[in-house]
C-alpha angles and dihedrals in degrees: 000000000000123000094242090051091050089052090053091049090050090052091055093046090054097041094092091053093046089059090066111119123253090240090058091052091049090050090055092053090068094048126075119303123224088274092053095253120155110221117239108245091202086085122070110258089238089063092061127071116238117264129201132213120253093240093059115112093241101036109149123214124188117244126224092269092058092238092141098035107135092011132290112329093204146006086256090060093050091046093054091047092049092050091054095046103039131096105251093221094050091046090051092051092049090048089057090051091048092058089064094055119111119233090255092051091046091052090050092052092050092052090050090051091051091052090049091053090056092050092049093053108121124203116245120247090254090055092049090049091051091052092051093045092049089053091052089051090052106092092191099062120107124260091250092053090049090053090047092052091051092048089053091053090047089063097037097054094060095089109074094230091056091047089052090053095049095086093044089056093049091252099127093055091047093050095044089053089058090061085080094050115127091230113086093209091056090051091047095053091044092055089046091053092051091049093050095044095054098039107130088344116117093184094058092039090060093043091054093043088053089059089061098235100137096091090044090055091048090056090050089057086069092054120130086229106089094204092050091051093048095049091045091054089046089054092049091050095052092040096059101029110125089349113122096193091047092051093047089053090046092053092045092057094049096261091157089057089055090053091046091053092050094049093045096050107095092189096054124106108278090225089066091051091052092051091046095052091045089054091050090054091045093051091048092050092050092047089059090056100051133064119253093036092151092057094057101025116168090228116058100159144018095257095070091049091050092048090056094045091049089059088064087076092059119125089221106094094202093053090045091054093047090051090052090052089051092050090051092051093046092049090059093057113101089222095059112099111217090204090061089055091047103042105024100031099031090221095166094060094041091055091048091053091051091050090053090052092049092054089057094052114105104163096053104048096147092045092047091052092051091049092048090053091049092050091049090054091050092049092051092051091042096051093043091052092044091054091048092051092046091051091049092051091047092054090050092052091052090053 
């Protein structure tokens, strides 16, 4: 089939869509885009390019090469896409119809197709981020529009390239400023954005740390709003994960005391306790990998160890398992004293009680087996370290 004939067939396939009214297209612009973004209403609708829903017959998604980013750049691009996504039989039938078109009708169809290409043009992620950031910098927009702009950024920063561009576009400064907003939901979303943007991303971690927000996030963890506290702790966790400078700063501002308080508070949201004990395990694991672990050890006193061990008595099986993982990680730190775990935390007896409970479990056989294996690993490490410490103390007494 010739290229010109394919173009004619494409025109006919798209003709039904082209007949959609301008008001319908404008309506779509304020609904979700193919990436699930909610458009910021703080901008005039005329300032935004029309978006289409994924379920539409002619919804266009960019491929990995970015060929369709921002829409089709030419009729050639749309033609190639249509060929690859059309039913061969339908395309053949439309080609037959196209042969019967007069030159005037053909010209009309081509003009309609060109208009459709403009309407299908989708803003790039960078353009969407700029719109959201501009809204955040606009002090006169409504609270709902501010929340909408933040929610857009929350989705947009997930890809690492977008997260890397956030600071260049002025987004980090704008989001950090919202941490001081009087509305708790605004603060919550802002902390969530920071946490997502710097997740496994050393560049953005350092950019956020340079803005001095760690202590602000630590204060937010104490918020009466549970969601704000949870998202703030999430942001702290991703901000300092595998980041030596971030962890040194965390330890210097009594971050371990914050974790101890969370784990020791029986009335606190259990989700916070889970995140806290996960962070303890993560910090301990990282401390084993870097030099100078003893200088910035995650455990500096018996109280933090006891807070972790006490969580082993939780009725929440997930929290109990996370606490066991933390105990295992802490035991492997050179700075952890096995005698503290034995005498001050009563770890031996706690582990025995858990084992007794596991034997009684009938509905969680697989889970119980996994927990038993984890406890066995902890006991081996614990007893080995206890013997080593006892031998060390005995040699000192002889001297």
